[in-house]
C-alpha positions as a Markdown table, in Angstrom:
| # | Residue | x | y | z |
|---|---|---|---|---|
| 1 | Unk | 59.2 | -2.6 | 21.9 |
| 2 | Unk | 56.8 | -0.1 | 20.1 |
| 3 | Unk | 54.1 | -1.7 | 18.0 |
| 4 | Unk | 54.1 | -1.3 | 14.2 |
| 5 | Unk | 51.3 | -1.3 | 11.6 |
| 6 | Unk | 52.3 | -4.9 | 11.0 |
| 7 | Unk | 51.4 | -5.8 | 14.6 |
| 8 | Unk | 48.0 | -4.2 | 14.2 |
| 9 | Unk | 47.2 | -6.3 | 11.1 |
| 10 | Unk | 47.8 | -9.7 | 12.6 |
| 11 | Unk | 44.2 | -10.3 | 13.7 |
| 12 | Unk | 42.9 | -8.9 | 10.5 |
| 13 | Unk | 45.2 | -11.2 | 8.5 |
| 14 | Unk | 44.0 | -14.2 | 10.5 |
| 15 | Unk | 40.3 | -13.3 | 9.9 |
| 16 | Unk | 40.7 | -13.1 | 6.1 |
| 17 | Unk | 43.2 | -15.9 | 6.0 |
| 18 | Unk | 40.5 | -18.2 | 7.5 |
| 19 | Unk | 38.4 | -17.4 | 4.4 |
| 20 | Unk | 41.2 | -18.1 | 2.0 |
| 21 | Unk | 41.8 | -14.4 | 1.4 |
| 22 | Unk | 44.8 | -12.2 | 2.1 |
| 23 | Unk | 45.4 | -8.6 | 3.0 |
| 24 | Unk | 48.4 | -8.0 | 0.7 |
| 25 | Unk | 47.0 | -4.8 | -0.7 |
| 26 | Unk | 46.5 | -3.4 | 2.8 |
| 27 | Unk | 50.1 | -4.2 | 3.7 |
| 28 | Unk | 51.3 | -2.5 | 0.5 |
| 29 | Unk | 49.1 | 0.5 | 1.4 |
| 30 | Unk | 50.7 | 0.7 | 4.8 |
| 31 | Unk | 54.2 | 0.5 | 3.3 |
| 32 | Unk | 53.4 | 3.2 | 0.7 |
| 33 | Unk | 51.8 | 5.5 | 3.4 |
| 34 | Unk | 55.0 | 5.2 | 5.4 |
| 35 | Unk | 57.1 | 6.3 | 2.4 |
| 36 | Unk | 58.7 | 2.9 | 2.0 |
| 37 | Unk | 57.3 | 2.5 | -1.6 |
| 38 | Unk | 57.1 | 5.0 | -4.5 |
| 39 | Unk | 53.9 | 6.7 | -5.5 |
| 40 | Unk | 51.8 | 4.8 | -8.0 |
| 41 | Unk | 51.7 | 5.9 | -11.6 |
| 42 | Unk | 48.8 | 8.2 | -12.6 |
| 43 | Unk | 45.7 | 6.2 | -13.6 |
| 44 | Unk | 44.8 | 8.7 | -16.3 |
| 45 | Unk | 45.5 | 12.2 | -17.4 |
| 46 | Unk | 45.1 | 14.7 | -14.6 |
| 47 | Unk | 45.2 | 12.1 | -11.8 |
| 48 | Unk | 47.2 | 13.1 | -8.8 |
| 49 | Unk | 48.5 | 10.0 | -7.1 |
| 50 | Unk | 48.7 | 9.9 | -3.3 |
| 51 | Unk | 50.8 | 7.9 | -0.8 |
| 52 | Unk | 47.4 | 6.8 | 0.5 |
| 53 | Unk | 46.6 | 4.4 | -2.4 |
| 54 | Unk | 45.1 | 0.9 | -2.6 |
| 55 | Unk | 46.1 | -1.1 | -5.7 |
| 56 | Unk | 43.7 | -2.6 | -8.2 |
| 57 | Unk | 40.5 | -0.6 | -7.3 |
| 58 | Unk | 38.1 | 0.4 | -10.0 |
| 59 | Unk | 39.0 | 3.8 | -11.4 |
| 60 | Unk | 36.7 | 6.2 | -13.2 |
| 61 | Unk | 37.1 | 9.9 | -13.8 |
| 62 | Unk | 33.4 | 10.3 | -13.2 |
| 63 | Unk | 30.8 | 8.1 | -11.5 |
| 64 | Unk | 27.1 | 8.2 | -12.5 |
| 65 | Unk | 25.9 | 7.4 | -9.0 |
| 66 | Unk | 22.1 | 7.8 | -9.6 |
| 67 | Unk | 22.3 | 5.4 | -12.6 |
| 68 | Unk | 24.2 | 2.7 | -10.6 |
| 69 | Unk | 21.6 | 1.8 | -8.0 |
| 70 | Unk | 23.4 | -1.4 | -7.0 |
| 71 | Unk | 26.6 | 0.4 | -6.0 |
| 72 | Unk | 25.0 | 3.6 | -4.8 |
| 73 | Unk | 21.5 | 2.6 | -3.5 |
| 74 | Unk | 21.2 | 5.9 | -1.6 |
| 75 | Unk | 22.0 | 8.4 | -4.4 |
| 76 | Unk | 18.7 | 8.7 | -6.1 |
| 77 | Unk | 16.7 | 9.3 | -2.9 |
| 78 | Unk | 19.3 | 11.9 | -1.8 |
| 79 | Unk | 18.9 | 13.7 | -5.1 |
| 80 | Unk | 15.1 | 13.5 | -4.8 |
| 81 | Unk | 15.3 | 15.1 | -1.4 |
| 82 | Unk | 17.7 | 17.9 | -2.3 |
| 83 | Unk | 15.0 | 20.4 | -1.8 |
| 84 | Unk | 14.7 | 19.5 | 1.9 |
| 85 | Unk | 18.4 | 20.2 | 2.4 |
| 86 | Unk | 18.3 | 23.3 | 0.2 |
| 87 | Unk | 15.4 | 24.8 | 2.2 |
| 88 | Unk | 17.1 | 24.1 | 5.5 |
| 89 | Unk | 20.3 | 25.6 | 4.2 |
| 90 | Unk | 18.6 | 28.7 | 2.9 |
| 91 | Unk | 16.9 | 29.2 | 6.3 |
| 92 | Unk | 20.2 | 29.1 | 8.1 |
| 93 | Unk | 21.8 | 31.5 | 5.7 |
| 94 | Unk | 19.0 | 34.0 | 6.2 |
| 95 | Unk | 19.2 | 33.7 | 9.9 |
| 96 | Unk | 22.9 | 34.3 | 10.0 |
| 97 | Unk | 22.6 | 37.3 | 7.7 |
| 98 | Unk | 20.6 | 38.9 | 10.5 |
| 99 | Unk | 23.2 | 38.2 | 13.2 |
| 100 | Unk | 26.9 | 38.8 | 13.7 |
| 101 | Unk | 27.7 | 35.1 | 13.5 |
| 102 | Unk | 28.9 | 33.7 | 10.2 |
| 103 | Unk | 27.8 | 30.2 | 9.3 |
| 104 | Unk | 30.9 | 29.5 | 7.1 |
| 105 | Unk | 34.5 | 29.8 | 8.1 |
| 106 | Unk | 37.6 | 29.5 | 6.0 |
| 107 | Unk | 39.0 | 26.0 | 5.9 |
| 108 | Unk | 42.7 | 25.1 | 6.3 |
| 109 | Unk | 45.5 | 26.6 | 4.2 |
| 110 | Unk | 46.1 | 23.2 | 2.7 |
| 111 | Unk | 42.5 | 22.8 | 1.6 |
| 112 | Unk | 42.5 | 26.3 | 0.1 |
| 113 | Unk | 45.6 | 25.3 | -1.9 |
| 114 | Unk | 43.9 | 22.3 | -3.3 |
| 115 | Unk | 40.4 | 23.8 | -3.9 |
| 116 | Unk | 41.4 | 27.3 | -4.7 |
| 117 | Unk | 40.9 | 30.6 | -2.8 |
| 118 | Unk | 37.4 | 31.6 | -1.8 |
| 119 | Unk | 36.4 | 28.1 | -0.7 |
| 120 | Unk | 34.9 | 27.6 | 2.7 |
| 121 | Unk | 32.9 | 24.9 | 4.5 |
| 122 | Unk | 30.5 | 24.2 | 7.3 |
| 123 | Unk | 31.1 | 20.7 | 8.6 |
| 124 | Unk | 28.5 | 18.3 | 9.9 |
| 125 | Unk | 30.9 | 15.4 | 10.1 |
| 126 | Unk | 34.7 | 15.0 | 10.1 |
| 127 | Unk | 36.9 | 12.0 | 10.6 |
| 128 | Unk | 33.8 | 9.8 | 11.2 |
| 129 | Unk | 32.5 | 11.9 | 14.0 |
| 130 | Unk | 29.3 | 14.0 | 13.8 |
| 131 | Unk | 29.5 | 17.5 | 15.1 |
| 132 | Unk | 26.5 | 17.6 | 17.4 |
| 133 | Unk | 26.3 | 21.4 | 17.6 |
| 134 | Unk | 26.4 | 21.9 | 13.8 |
| 135 | Unk | 24.0 | 19.0 | 13.1 |
| 136 | Unk | 21.5 | 20.6 | 15.5 |
| 137 | Unk | 21.3 | 23.5 | 13.0 |
| 138 | Unk | 20.4 | 21.1 | 10.2 |
| 139 | Unk | 18.2 | 18.4 | 11.8 |
| 140 | Unk | 16.3 | 17.5 | 8.6 |
| 141 | Unk | 19.6 | 17.1 | 6.7 |
| 142 | Unk | 21.1 | 15.0 | 9.5 |
| 143 | Unk | 18.1 | 12.8 | 9.7 |
| 144 | Unk | 18.0 | 12.2 | 6.0 |
| 145 | Unk | 21.7 | 11.3 | 5.8 |
| 146 | Unk | 21.3 | 8.9 | 8.7 |
| 147 | Unk | 18.1 | 7.3 | 7.2 |
| 148 | Unk | 19.8 | 6.7 | 3.8 |
| 149 | Unk | 22.7 | 4.8 | 5.6 |
| 150 | Unk | 25.3 | 6.3 | 3.3 |
| 151 | Unk | 28.7 | 4.7 | 3.8 |
| 152 | Unk | 30.3 | 8.0 | 4.7 |
| 153 | Unk | 34.1 | 8.2 | 4.5 |
| 154 | Unk | 36.4 | 9.7 | 7.1 |
| 155 | Unk | 36.6 | 12.9 | 5.0 |
| 156 | Unk | 33.2 | 13.7 | 6.3 |
| 157 | Unk | 30.1 | 15.8 | 5.3 |
| 158 | Unk | 30.0 | 19.5 | 4.8 |
| 159 | Unk | 28.2 | 22.4 | 3.1 |
| 160 | Unk | 30.8 | 24.1 | 0.9 |
| 161 | Unk | 30.6 | 27.4 | -1.0 |
| 162 | Unk | 32.7 | 29.6 | -3.3 |
| 163 | Unk | 32.7 | 33.3 | -3.2 |
| 164 | Unk | 31.8 | 35.2 | -6.4 |
| 165 | Unk | 34.4 | 35.2 | -9.1 |
| 166 | Unk | 36.3 | 32.2 | -7.8 |
| 167 | Unk | 36.4 | 28.6 | -8.7 |
| 168 | Unk | 37.5 | 25.1 | -7.7 |
| 169 | Unk | 41.0 | 24.2 | -8.8 |
| 170 | Unk | 41.6 | 21.1 | -10.8 |
| 171 | Unk | 42.2 | 18.2 | -8.4 |
| 172 | Unk | 41.6 | 14.5 | -7.9 |
| 173 | Unk | 41.9 | 14.3 | -4.1 |
| 174 | Unk | 44.7 | 11.8 | -4.3 |
| 175 | Unk | 43.1 | 8.9 | -2.3 |
| 176 | Unk | 41.6 | 6.4 | -4.7 |
| 177 | Unk | 39.5 | 4.6 | -2.0 |
| 178 | Unk | 37.2 | 7.6 | -1.3 |
| 179 | Unk | 34.5 | 8.9 | -3.7 |
| 180 | Unk | 33.4 | 12.5 | -3.2 |
| 181 | Unk | 29.7 | 13.1 | -3.9 |
| 182 | Unk | 28.5 | 16.6 | -4.7 |
| 183 | Unk | 24.9 | 17.7 | -4.4 |
| 184 | Unk | 24.3 | 21.2 | -5.9 |
| 185 | Unk | 22.0 | 23.3 | -3.7 |
| 186 | Unk | 22.4 | 26.9 | -4.9 |
| 187 | Unk | 24.1 | 27.4 | -8.2 |
| 188 | Unk | 24.1 | 30.7 | -10.2 |
| 189 | Unk | 22.0 | 30.5 | -13.3 |
| 190 | Unk | 24.1 | 29.4 | -16.3 |
| 191 | Unk | 27.0 | 28.2 | -14.1 |
| 192 | Unk | 28.4 | 24.8 | -13.7 |
| 193 | Unk | 31.5 | 22.8 | -12.7 |
| 194 | Unk | 33.5 | 20.9 | -15.3 |
| 195 | Unk | 34.2 | 17.5 | -13.7 |
| 196 | Unk | 35.9 | 15.6 | -16.5 |
| 197 | Unk | 36.3 | 16.5 | -20.2 |
| 198 | Unk | 32.7 | 17.4 | -21.2 |
| 199 | Unk | 31.0 | 16.0 | -18.1 |
| 200 | Unk | 29.2 | 18.9 | -16.4 |
| 201 | Unk | 27.8 | 19.2 | -12.9 |
| 202 | Unk | 24.9 | 21.7 | -12.7 |
C-alpha cells in the first residue's frame, strides 16, 4: 500500500518520544496541509492564515532582529556588511546594462499576485538548493551568507526589486514558521516600506 505522511513520522515520533516529547503539532500540521482541518483563525488584523501552519509558535507583526542577538545572532553582522552586498549588486547591474542579458526576470504569476506587479527577483537559493551559476555572479555575498550560518528557510535567498511607480502589496506570506528578512540595498531617497502600523523599513 502507498505510504502516508503518518508512516514518514514514525521514526521522528520515536526519537522525540524517547525524550519525553511528542510531535502532535507536526501531525496537526500535516492534517491541515492535506485539507483535513480548517485554517487557523488570524493571529492579528491583516494576518492571512495558511494551510501550512504550526500551532502555538510565537507571533509578532514585526521582529527587531538586530536587537535580539540571542534569537538572531547573524543579523547585526549581516547589516554591518550590507555595503559588501550592495557594491557587488551595483557592479552586476552596471555590467548587465552594457549587455543584452537582463539580471532580473519576472517571477511566477502567483508571486506577482501576492507581491504586486512590477516585482522581480534574482535567486541565489531556492528550496534549500544554492544556484551555483547565480552564486558565481555574487561570490562575496554567497561567502558572507555561508559564513554567518544563517538558518535559511526553503523559501530561499534572492535579490528583489520593484519597478518605478509600483509597490509591494499587503501580505503576511501565510506560513507562520518562516520569517522573511529584508536587507535594503538601493532605496530611492525619502522612500520606505510600511511593515506594520508605524513601523518603517528604510
